N, C-alpha and C positions, 0 to 999 in steps of 0.2 A: 890127562888132566888130574887124575885122582889124587896124587900127592900134593899138588900145588893148591888145589881148591878143596874146600870142605864138601862141596856138592858137585856132582857131575851132570853133564847133559843127559837127559832122559830119566833122571831121578824123580820119583813121585814124592812130593813134599807137602807138608802142612805148613801154612804161613799165617802169621798174624802180625799186623803192623804194630810197631812200638812208637806211639805218638810223642814220646818224651823228647826225641831229638828233632822234631819238626814243630813249627808254629802251626797250630790247628785251632780253629774255634772250639771252645770248651764243650759245646753241645755235641760235637762229633765224638769226642772222647767218651762222654757219658753214655751215648746211645750205642756205641759200637765196641764196647769193651769185650764182648764175647764173640765178635765177628772174626771169622777165620776163613781162609781160602785153601783149597786143595788143587794142586796142579802139577805140571811137569816142567822141569827146568829146560828151557829151549835156547838160552843164550847166557853167556857169562861176560860181564863187562868189568875190566880191571882199570884201576887208577882213574876213577871218576872224581869230579870235583865236588860231588854231593857230600861225601863224607871225608873231607880233609885230604884228598888226593892219595889215600892209602888203602881204602877198602874195596872189596869186590862186590859188585851188584849183580844179582841174578834176575834174569827175566823169566817169568813163570807164566805159562799158558794155563789159566785156571779153568776149572770145570764149567764155569758159567760162560766161557768163550772169550773172556777178557784177558789181555796181556797185562801183567802187573810186574813191578820191580820190587825186590826185597833185598835187604841186607842179610849178611850171614847169620846174625843173631836173631833174626825174625823167622827163621826156618828150622824145620826138623824133617828128617827123612822118614817117610812111611815105607818106601821100598826103593832099593837101589836099581838104577837102570841096568839093562843088560850090557855087559862089556863086549866090545868088538873083538 
């Protein structure tokens, strides 16, 4: 998967939502501007309708135990997963 996707299963990532592409109440944007999540990529979803049928969505199991979804531009690798 490495060449096709920017992130791979098992990568430890730092994620921060980019609220500019979603409608969200303004109070959430103001209070959560420094909110970020750390977790492991557990699933890769391609061709979702969320982002115009072209982007890849990553499901991340965060350190607080919640599963969250992030777009490629909302993530950065802290440590690459071990390759098989």
